[in-house]
N, C-alpha and C positions, 0 to 999 in steps of 0.2 A: 571547504567544509564549513558548515554553519557555525557562526560564533554568536552566542547569546550575549545580551547586554549583561555586564558584570553585576553581581549582587553587592551593591555598596551602600545599601540603606536608602537610596533614592527611590522615589515612586515612579511607576509607569504613568506618565501624565495622561495618556489616552484612557487608561483604566480609571484614573481619578475622575475624569470627565464623565465616563460611563456611570460610575457610582453616583455622581451627583444627579444624573438624569434618572436613574432607577429610584433614588431616594425621593425624587420629585414626582414619582408615579408614572414615569415614562418607560417605554420598552425599547431602548436603543438597540440597533442591529449593527453587525459588522461581519464581513466574510472571515472565514477561518484564516485565509491568507493574510488578511489585514491584521488579525489578532496576532499571528506569528510575527508579522513585521514589527509590531509594537515591542516585541522582545528581541528584535534583531536577528531573527532566524527565518528559515523558509520551509522546514520540514518538521513533522511531529515525532521527533526522536524521543526516547524514554526520558532523557534528562530534561528536554524541552517541556514535555507534558507535565512532569513533576513540578517544574518551576512555575508554569502557568497555573496549574491547579492550586499551588500554594498561594500565589498572588490573588487568585480569584477568591479563595477561601478567606484570606486575610481581609479582603474588601467586602466579604459577605455577599458574593455574587456567584452565579452559576450561568451556564449557557444552555440554551434549549434550541436544537438538540445539543448533546454533548459535543464539544469541539473535536474530539478524537474520532467520532463515529459518523462523520459526514464528509462529503466532497469538499476539497480545500477551498473552492470558490463559492460554496453555499453560505448565505448569510445565517448567522446564529443570533438568537435574541438573548440579551442579558436580562436576567431577573434576579430578584432577591433570593439568597440562599436560605432555605428552610433548615431547621435543626436536623432533620432526618436526611438531608441531601448528601451528607458526608459519605455515608455508606453506599448509597445508590449511585452517586457520581463516580466514586472510585472504581466501581465495577462496570462503569459505563452503562449502556442501555441494554435491556434484555431483548433479544430478538423475538419477533412475534411469530416466527416459524414460516415455512414455505406455504403460501396460500394458492395452490394450483387448482385448476378446474378438474372436476370429475375424477380422473384416474390418478391424480397426484396425491400422495400421502402427506399430510401436514406433519412437519417435524419442528422441533425446537432446537435452536442452536445450542451447542455445548458451551460452557463457560469460556473455553479457549477461543471460540469463534466470535465472541461478543464485540470485539473491537474491529472485526472485519465484516462490515455490512455492505449490502448492495448499494446503498446510497453514497458510498465513498467513491464510486466510479463516476467519471465525467459523463459517460453515456447515459447513466441512470438519471441524470439531471438535465438532459438536453432537450426535453420536450418531444412531442411526436407530431408528425404530419398525418392527418387522418382524413378519411372519406366517409360519407354516409352510406348506409346500405342501399339507398335509392339512387345514389349517384351513378352516372354512366361508367361503363368499363373504360371508355376512352379517357375519362377524367383520371381514373386511377392509373392507367398506363402513362398518361402525360406527366403526372406527378412523380411516378417512379423514375421515369426517364430524366426529368428535370433535376431531381435531387440525387439521382444515381442510387436509389434505394432498391432493395430486392423485395421489400414488403411494405405495406402500409397498415396502420390500425384502422379498423372499421368501427366508428363511434357515432353516437347521436348526441353526445355531450362530453364534457371533460372527465366525467366520472363513469360514463356508460359505455364500456367496451363491449361491443357486440361480437367481434371476431377479428379476423385478419385476412388480408388478400395479398398474394405474392405472385411472382412470375411462375413459381412452381404450381400454385393452385390454379392459375389461369391455364397453364399448359396442360395440366392433368385433365381438366374439363374439355379443353379443345381437342385433346387426343381421342376423346370419346364422342366427338362431333356434337357437343352440347352447344346450344345457342346461348351466347353471352351478351347480355344487354346491360343489366345493372350489376353493381358491385356484389349484391347479394347472390348473384348467380355463380360467383367464383369464391365466395367467402368461406373460410374455414374457422374452426374453433381456435381461439387465441389462448396462449399460455401466459400467465402473469405471476409475478412475485411481488412481495412487499419490499419497499425500500429498506425496511428494518430487518429483512431476512439475512441469515448468514451467507456471506459471499461464497464460502466453500460449498455449502449445500446447493445454492443457486447455480453454481458453476456446473454441477453434474447435470442439472436440468437443461441449462443453456446448450451444453455440448450435445445432449440428446435431441433437443427440439430445434437447435440452430439459433433461436432467438426467443426472448421473453419480453413482455411489456412490464414496466415497473409502476406500481401503484403507491402513492404516498400514504404512509401510515397515519399522517396527521389530518389530511382533509379528503383522502380517498380519491384524489384525482390521478389520472395517468400522467406521469411526469417524464417518462423516458422509455427507451427500448435498448436492451443490451443484447448484442449479437455475439456469435462465436468469434467473429473477427475482432470485435472490441476486446474480448477476453484475451485473445492471442497477442494483441498489441500491448495490452496492460501487463501481461505476464512476461512478455519479452523485455519490457523496460525494467521489470522487477528482477528478472533472472540474470541480466548482464552482470551486476555487481557480485552476485553469488558465484557465477562462473569465474569471474576475475579473481575472487578470493580463493576459490579452489585451485586455480592455476598458481597463484602466489604461494599457497601452502605447499603445493607439490614441489615448486622450485626451492623453497626453503628447506624442505625435508631432504631433497636430493643433495643440496649443498652440505647439509650437516652430515648426512650419511657418508658422503665421500671423504670427509675430513676428520670427523670426531669419533672417538670410540665410545662404547656404552657407558663407561665411567663418567666421561664428560657430559653425556646426555643426562645421566641420573643426577649429576651435580647441579643441574639447572632446576631441579625440583626442590620443594620445601624440605630442608634438612630435618625438620622436626617430624615429618611424616614418613617414618621408616617403612610402613606398609606400602605406601605408594611408590617410594623409591625402589623397593624390591620388585614391584609389579611391572616396572618399566623395562621393556625388552626391545622396543623399537621407537624410532623418532616420531612416528605417527601418533604415539600416545601422549606427546607433549602438547601443552596449551600454547597459545600465541605468546603469552607473557613469558613462558619458559624459553621460547625461541629467542626472545629479547635478552634474557639473562645469558644465554650462550654467547651471542654476538657482542654483548655489552662488556664482557671480560677481555681485557687487553691481551692476556696470555692466550686466549682462544683465537682472538683476531689475528695474532701473529702467525698462527698455524695455517691460515688461508693463503693460497698461492697467488695472490694478486695485490696490487698497490691501490688502496682506496682508503678514504677517511672513515674511520670507525664511527665517530660521533655523527657525521652526516648520514651514514647508512642507518644508524640506530634511530636518528630523528625521523627518517623516512619510514622506518618500520613502525615507529610509534604513531605516526599519522594514520597509517593503515589500520593499526590496532583500534584506534578511536573510531574510525569510520566503520570498521568491522562490527563493533559493538552495536552501532546504530542499525546497520544493515540486517543483523541477525534478529532484531526486533521487527520482524516482517510487518510492513505497513504499506497500504496502497499508494502512499505518496511516492511516486517514482523518483529515484535519485537522478538529479540533473547530470548531464554530461560533464559539466565543470567539476562537480563533486567527485567524479570518478577519476579525476586527474591523479591523485595520489596512488590509486591502484595501478593505473597504467604506468606511472613513473617507476614504482617499485618493481613491477613485473619486468619492465624493460631493463632496469639496473641489474636485477638478479640474473636475467638471461645473459647479459654481457659479462658479468662477473663469473658466471659459470663457464663461459667460453675462455676467459682469461685463466681460470683455474686448470683447464684442460691443456692449455698451451705450454 
């Protein structure tokens, strides 16, 4: 799990150097990943974001774009923080809405979507291989084979997206015995989104269209292509920790259900909240912190039919609680396999303890 540099009154030296450059009229840049490294962390969890925001504000700095709303390896530019930046930065950036061609309806992202933008995906920042409408079909086919792509952008310049060509568009025309010589003979209309669009709104379009091209909201260039495959890989990485957490909660609930009565379960709740205590009728209504209170009491631990160290178990449980809080703040920064170790470890421990309890 990420460990931020402790707040001990010392300055982040890299940030001090950046401030000196900005004060001198320069516009220094650093990738989001590098910015996170300055603070001794690798992901943009809620606590990390709050700490970095506080340090930037104290230094009179801001990042453009906001460091929470772009791909982790994208360079951000450090600029002087204006008086009205406080409110605008805390809400991140406003999505510009889906900018589709002809039959797509332009929509604005809801406030809850504003921190989940298309530009936070790696694929949206990876550039595009393109052909000109007058290029030969052979050239397009050769490039798709060489790069193992299913489609190519058809462009006459970095900002001028004319259409798209794909194996599907080529096959469709060949099936009707059309003569194919130039790329324009097999070109179809391209779908595009802005990099500042809501990721959730764009996802619906990508699933329906199979892929979209991404246009930069700052300079209008085409900067990437996001396919349905890219989405599936991204969300697979994001879903694993959620699935592991669900499994762990199921294991904990089963362990509590098998050993403790309802009075013990209710005792884990806040004693001053009589209404909540009365409403608790099953283990699934408890919070993760309340699970910890049950296992943290020695008299409860003694009721379990296995030999294990209560303090070690509770420490493992607390590690998962901390990681759970970060995971539940959904963010496109995929959790690394190493960071999932506490989840795998606790799940494995719970599974074995459950077997011991049955024996």
